C-alpha positions in Angstrom: 194.4 62.8 75.3 190.9 62.4 76.8 190.4 61.4 80.4 189.3 57.9 81.1 185.9 59.2 82.1 185.5 61.0 78.7 186.7 57.9 76.9 184.2 55.6 78.7 181.3 57.9 78.0 182.4 58.5 74.4 182.6 54.8 73.5 179.2 54.1 74.9 180.3 52.0 77.8 177.2 51.4 80.0 177.2 52.5 83.6 174.8 49.8 84.8 176.6 46.8 86.3 179.6 48.7 87.5 179.0 48.8 91.2 181.4 46.8 93.4 180.1 43.3 93.5 182.4 41.6 96.1 181.5 43.6 99.2 178.6 43.3 101.7 180.2 45.4 104.5 182.2 48.6 104.6 184.5 49.9 107.3 184.9 53.7 106.8 187.7 55.3 108.9 188.1 59.0 109.1 191.7 60.0 108.0 192.6 63.7 108.0 196.2 63.2 106.8 197.8 62.8 103.4 196.0 60.3 101.2 198.3 57.8 99.4 197.4 56.1 96.2 196.5 52.8 97.9 194.8 52.3 101.2 197.5 49.9 102.2 200.0 52.9 102.1 198.1 55.1 104.6 200.2 55.8 107.7 198.7 53.8 110.6 200.5 52.5 113.7 201.5 48.9 113.5 198.8 47.6 116.0 196.1 49.7 114.3 197.0 48.3 110.9 197.2 44.8 112.2 193.7 45.2 113.8 192.2 46.4 110.5 193.9 43.7 108.5 192.7 41.0 110.9 189.1 42.3 110.7 189.2 42.3 106.8 190.6 38.8 106.9 188.0 37.5 109.4 185.0 39.1 107.8 184.7 38.1 104.1 183.4 40.6 101.6 184.4 43.6 103.8 185.9 46.7 102.1 188.0 49.4 103.8 187.4 53.0 102.8 189.1 56.0 104.3 186.9 59.1 104.6 187.1 62.8 105.5 185.1 66.0 105.4 186.4 69.3 104.0 185.0 72.6 102.9 182.7 75.2 104.4 181.1 74.3 107.7 183.7 71.7 108.6 186.0 72.5 111.4 188.4 70.1 113.2 189.8 71.0 116.6 193.2 69.5 117.3 191.7 67.0 119.7 188.5 66.3 117.8 187.6 62.6 117.7 187.8 60.6 114.5 184.7 58.8 113.2 184.6 55.1 112.2 181.5 53.8 110.4 180.7 50.1 110.1 178.0 49.5 107.4 176.2 46.3 106.5 175.0 46.9 102.9 171.6 46.1 101.6 167.9 46.8 101.9 168.0 45.8 105.6 171.5 47.2 106.1 172.5 49.3 109.1 175.3 51.8 109.7 176.9 52.2 113.2 179.3 55.0 114.2 182.1 55.0 116.8 184.5 57.8 117.7 188.2 57.4 118.4 190.7 59.7 120.1 193.3 58.8 117.5 194.0 56.3 114.7 196.1 54.3 117.2 192.8 53.5 119.0 191.7 51.4 116.1 193.8 48.6 117.7 191.4 48.4 120.6 188.1 48.9 118.6 186.0 45.7 118.3 184.8 46.0 114.8 182.7 42.8 115.1 180.7 44.3 117.9 180.4 47.6 116.0 179.0 45.8 112.9 176.5 44.0 115.2 175.4 47.3 116.8 176.6 46.0 120.2 178.7 49.1 120.6 178.8 52.6 119.0 175.7 54.5 117.9 173.2 53.6 115.1 173.1 56.1 112.3 169.5 56.8 111.2 170.4 59.0 108.3 172.0 57.8 105.0 175.7 58.4 104.6 176.9 59.5 101.1 180.5 58.8 100.1 181.9 60.7 97.1 185.2 59.5 95.7 187.7 62.3 95.6 190.8 60.0 95.6 192.9 62.1 93.2 196.1 60.2 94.0 194.4 57.1 92.6 193.0 58.8 89.4 192.8 62.4 88.2 189.1 62.0 87.2 188.2 61.4 90.9 190.0 64.7 91.9 188.6 66.7 89.0 185.0 65.5 89.0 184.7 64.0 92.5 185.8 67.1 94.5 183.4 69.4 92.6 180.4 67.1 93.1 181.3 66.5 96.8 181.1 70.2 97.6 177.9 70.6 95.6 176.2 67.7 97.3 177.4 68.7 100.8 175.8 72.1 100.2 172.5 70.4 99.5 172.5 67.7 102.2 174.9 69.1 104.8 178.5 68.2 105.7 177.6 65.5 108.1 175.7 63.6 105.4 178.3 63.7 102.7 181.9 62.5 103.1 184.9 62.3 100.7 186.1 58.7 100.3 189.0 56.8 98.8 188.7 54.7 95.7 185.3 53.1 95.2 186.1 51.2 92.0 185.4 52.6 88.5 187.4 55.9 88.1 186.0 56.2 84.6 182.5 56.8 86.1 183.6 59.8 88.1 182.1 61.5 89.9 180.7 58.5 91.9 178.6 58.5 95.0 177.9 55.5 97.2 174.9 55.6 99.6 175.1 53.6 102.9 173.7 51.4 104.1 171.5 50.8 101.0 174.5 50.3 98.7 173.0 52.2 95.9 175.8 53.5 93.6 175.6 56.4 91.2 178.2 57.8 88.8 178.9 60.3 86.0 177.7 63.1 88.2 178.5 66.8 87.9 177.8 69.6 90.3 174.6 70.5 88.5 173.3 67.0 89.4 173.6 67.6 93.1 170.2 69.4 93.7 168.1 67.0 91.6 170.0 64.0 93.0 169.1 65.3 96.6 165.4 65.9 95.6 165.1 62.4 94.0 166.6 60.8 97.2 164.2 62.7 99.4 161.3 61.5 97.3 162.5 57.8 97.7 163.4 57.5 94.1 166.6 56.8 92.1 168.2 59.6 90.3 168.4 59.2 86.4 169.0 55.6 85.3 171.9 56.7 83.1 173.7 57.7 86.3 172.8 54.5 88.2 175.7 52.0 88.5 173.8 49.4 90.6 173.7 48.1 94.1 176.9 47.2 95.8 177.2 43.5 96.7 175.0 42.2 93.9 176.5 40.5 90.8 177.0 42.7 87.7 174.5 40.7 85.7 171.9 41.4 88.4 172.7 45.1 88.4 172.3 45.3 84.6 169.0 43.3 84.8 167.6 45.7 87.5 168.5 48.7 85.4 166.9 47.2 82.3 163.7 46.3 84.1 163.5 49.8 85.7 164.0 51.4 82.2 161.4 49.0 80.7 158.7 49.7 83.4 159.7 53.3 84.3 159.8 52.3 88.0 162.4 54.4 90.0 161.2 53.8 93.6 164.2 52.8 95.7 163.3 49.3 96.8 160.7 48.5 94.2 162.9 45.8 92.5 164.1 42.9 94.6 166.8 40.3 93.5 165.6 36.7 93.9 168.3 34.7 92.2 171.2 34.8 89.8 172.4 31.7 87.9 175.2 31.3 85.3 175.6 28.4 83.0 178.7 26.9 81.4 178.3 29.1 78.3 178.3 32.3 80.3 174.6 33.0 80.0 173.1 34.5 83.2 169.5 34.0 84.3 168.4 36.7 86.7 165.1 36.5 88.7 163.7 39.8 90.0 160.5 40.7 91.8 158.6 43.9 91.0 155.2 44.7 92.5 154.6 41.1 93.4 155.4 39.8 90.0 158.4 37.7 89.1 160.6 38.7 86.1 163.1 36.3 84.5 165.8 37.9 82.4 168.5 36.2 80.3 171.8 38.1 79.8 174.9 37.4 77.8 178.3 39.1 77.7 179.2 41.0 74.5 182.2 42.9 73.3 181.9 46.7 73.3 183.0 48.9 70.4 186.5 50.4 70.4 188.9 50.7 73.2 188.9 52.6 76.5 191.2 53.0 79.5 190.0 51.7 82.9 191.8 54.6 84.5 193.8 57.6 83.3 197.1 55.8 83.9 196.2 52.6 82.1 196.6 51.4 78.6 193.6 51.3 76.2 191.9 48.0 76.2 188.8 46.3 74.9 185.7 46.1 77.1 182.7 43.9 77.5 179.1 44.5 78.6 176.1 42.5 79.7 173.1 42.5 77.3 169.6 41.4 78.0 168.5 38.9 75.3 165.4 37.5 77.0 162.6 38.6 79.3 
């Protein structure tokens, strides 16, 4: 049986529009122990778990990721501090880093102040998270781990971290850039060097690897990818989302700005061909996509 990533690619499921839409903030906690299938199952002390849960409940559209670094050049002393990143996602997003003596110290960490930059240290370089969460899906272990090591060799181990599930196993390997929220997928080790070069030049990597920007509605992500493909514009922040509206019939109107000009796109949902599995452990199911029907 094919993997979910092979099935998704084989049935022609588009990658655009697949970035997580319901998160504007990420809390990334370094966890060097055994990774469980679900983040709720990670072993944390009661007060630390309660503090994280309270933060997620208090701050809407906030997502928790556990992260780690492995491989050449990564050494952890027994008493080495653990990193915590608080990232506000978007074009004006910021990432702040704090260090903890242990996971128990999460109970005393004021995440609201960390998000606001009132504590911790501002991170000036982008942070790249590659999903390697093999307990969640085999594709993330197989494709994610290989791409993680290849990208870390290009950008350095401090720039690239392994992460838990980012959504969309079938697009493995996936990499999420913070704080911009740009999300790529279907990456192989051979993509690492050109991916790094494109980023250094301020451009997106290939559009058939671009999932969209985290925090934006799927229809807006698809509209952005369509407009970029139509105009050939790959510069990181060249396209700006102005508005998304949906009518009662499910049609979406998306307003985008490119080079001072407004573009209005109309999108509808259509059925894809054949079946595919959302993850390797799931049952085959029909899928749907957004299609641009007006510009």
